[in-house]
C-alpha positions, 0 to 999 in steps of 0.5 A: 544098839551102838552109837559113836559120838565125837565131841571136839574143840580146843584144849581148855574148852572143857571137852572132858566135862561134856563126855563126863556129864553124858557118861554119868547120865548114861551110866545112871540109865544102865547104858555101857559106855567107852570114852576115848580121848585124843589130844595134842601136847598143848595146854590150850588150843589145838584140836582135842576130841573125845569119842564116846561109844554107847551100847546096851551091851558091854563095850571097850572100844570106839569105831571109825564111823560117827553117829553124831558130832558135838562141836565146840568150834568150827575146826571140829566140823571141818576135820570130822564131818567126813566120818559122820554117817549119812543119818548122823546128827550135828550139835553146833556150838553156835547159839551158845557162845554167850554162855562162856565157860558153861558152853560145854554144859549146854552142849551136854544137855543138847546131846542128852535130849538128842539121845532121848534120855530123861531131863531129870537125869541130866539135872542130877548129874549137873548138880552133882558136878557143878551145882551152880545156877549158871550151870543148871541154866545152861543145861536147861538151854541146851536140852530145850534146843534140840529134838529127840532123835533116839529113845534110850529108855532106862535099862536094868544095869547097875554100872560103874565108870572108871579109867585105868589110872583110877583102877591102878590107884585103887589096886594100890589102896587095896594093897595098903600102900604107904608111899607113892612116888612119881615125877609127872610124865604123860600118861603116868601122871593121872595115877600120881594125881588120883592117889594124891587126891585120896591120901588124906582119906587113906593115910598114905603119902604121895610125893614128887621128887626132883626127877625119876632117878630120885623117885626110884631110889627114894622108893627103895629107901622107903621100902627098905624102912618097911613101907609098901611102895609104888613108883610110876613113870612113862617110858623116858622116865622108866629109862632113868630108873633102870640102874635102880632096878638092878639095885633092887635085884641085888638088894631084894628090897620089894618094889612095885613100878607102874609103867604107862607107855607111850610111843617112842623113841625119845619124846615120841608122841607124848600124848598118844598110845603104844604098846612099845615098852614091853621089851624094856619092862622085861629086860630093863636093867643090867645083870640077871635078877627076878622080876614080875611083869603084869599087863592088865587090859581093863579097870577090873584087871588093873585093880586086881593085878596091881594088888597081885603085884604088891603081894608078890613083890612083898612076899618074894622081895621082888620087882613087880612091874605093872605095864599100861599105856595111854589108851588104858590109863585115860580111857573111861570104861563102864562095867557091871562086875566087881573086882575080887576081894583084895589079897592081904599084903603083909610086911613080914621081913625084918626092918630097921628098928627091929634089929640090924638090917643090911642090904647092899648093891654089891654081892654080899654074904648072908649078913649083908657084908660085901664080898667078891668070892666066886663061891658066894657070887655063884651061890647068890646067883643060884638063889636068885634063880631059885627065887624066880622058880618060887615066884612062878609056882606062886603065880599059878594061883592067879589068872596068868591068861584069859580065854574069851569068845568061842572057847571051842574055836580053832581060830585063835587071836593072841593079844595083851593089855589095852587091845583087849577092848577092841579085840573083844568088840571085833570078834563078836559074831566071829568064830574066834577065841581070844587068848589074853596074856596077863602075865608077861613074866613069868609067861604061862605054860598054857600059851603053848598048848593053846597055840598048838591046838589052834589051826589059825593064829593071829597076833594083835599088838599096838606096836611095830615089831610084835613084841609079845609075839617075839616073847612067845617065840622065845619061850615056846619056839612057836612063831606066829605068822599072821600079825595085825600091828598098829603103830601110828600112836592111835589105838585099834578101832574095833570095826576096822580091826574086824575087817583086818581079821576077816581078811586073814584066811 
C-alpha cells in the first residue's frame, strides 16, 4: 500500500502543521511516511506545498501521481489537479474559512477521516501540539466533514520521525559538542535552530556571529582552546569559509563543518535542492592537506556519520565535512531502527591552560615557531600525507559504502546522499543492487571491485555533471557511461526514476 497526498497553500498558512499532525498520527498507527517540502524564497504568499507519502513498508521518497490533494487555497487546485489520479480525492478549504489560523488543523482532521484512522489518535496529536479549545474544535469539525475512503488500521510498528537536520544535531549532541557556530542560510539554518533549541538541556553553546568568515575563524579559535566545535552553512557561506579551511590544514586544529548544499552558482535557487557542492567539499581551500568528507543518506546515517566526523576530527586534528542538501535536511523520514551506540569523542590533545600551546598559519617547526626552510617545509608536507594514510586506516572500521537490494545482481546503481530514498524505492522489484557511497574522502577501495564485477552500471546523481562519477573515475580509472542526472532544483521522484532505470538496457 502506498499513497501520495499533496497539501498546498500560501506561506504562512500553516501547511507544515497539516503534514506534521497527519504524520504524527500515522506514525502512532505504525505507518511509514516521507514528507517532502517545496516552497519559494518568500516569507508570506507564493505557492507552497508538501507531499506526504504513506506506506505500510519503509519509504524514503515521493511520487509524481497524487492520490489526494488538501487545498488551503484555489491556486493549489489549479496547479496540481492534473497530477491527481482519476480515483483521487480533494479536500477543499471552503467551508472552514471562519476558523482563521485553525484552518490547517481542520484540514488535518478531514484528511485523517478520509484515511480511515481513529479519531482519538487525531485528538491526542492535536492536544500534544496545540491543546486549545479552538484547535480541538477545528479538528472535530474537519473530521466530521468527510467520509472514510481508506481503511488504515493500526499496524504493529514502533516508528520515529526525524528530519536530516534534526539528525545532524543529534549526532553532534551524541558527540558531546561544546559549541555550534552558524550564520543563517537555507538549508543549513535548521541545524542552527535545532541545536539552539536544546542548548539549555545539554549545556553546550550556540552562537550566530556576523558572517560566515567570523563563524569559521571563531570556530577554530574555540577548538584551539579545547572545545568540540561544529560550524555550518550552505554553498555561498562555505565559499567564504574556504580560506579558513586551509588555516585548519596548516594549524591542525580539529574542526567539523556541516555543508548543506543548494543549487548554484551564486544565489541559485535558495530553497531548492541539489548535490552540486561535492566538488567544493572535496577541494575547497588552497594548498594540500587532509580532510574527511562524509555524505549520509537518511537520518540514522546522519546521526552516526556526524558522530564519526567528530571522532575522526578530534583524533587526527583533521577537517571533517558532513555533506547534506535541502532534500535530506528538510525531508521528514520515518524509521523503525535505532542508531548505533555513539563513539566517545575525547579531547586528549594539550590545550591552553595546560602549558604553552602554539599553532600557526605559517609553516612551523615542532614547537609552533614560524620557519621557511625547505627541509621543514617538506617534512611537514610529508607528515600531512602520513596523517591522511592513518585516517584512511582508521576509517576502515566504519561503513564507507553500503550495498542495498539484490546483492547477487550484476546490475549496479551507484549513488550517494539524499538520492538514497528514491533509489531504494525505485529498485524495489527490479534486479538491481545499489552501491551507496558514504565516505567521499577517503573513497573506499571496494568501489572498484563492485564496478569491475558488474555488467551494467548506472550513476544516479542530483547534479549536472555527475560529480561522484568524476571522483570515481579519478580514483579507479573506471568511467560510468550510463547516467541519470537531475538538476532542476527538485529531487528524484521514485516512480519516474524507476522508468528511467528500466530504459537503460
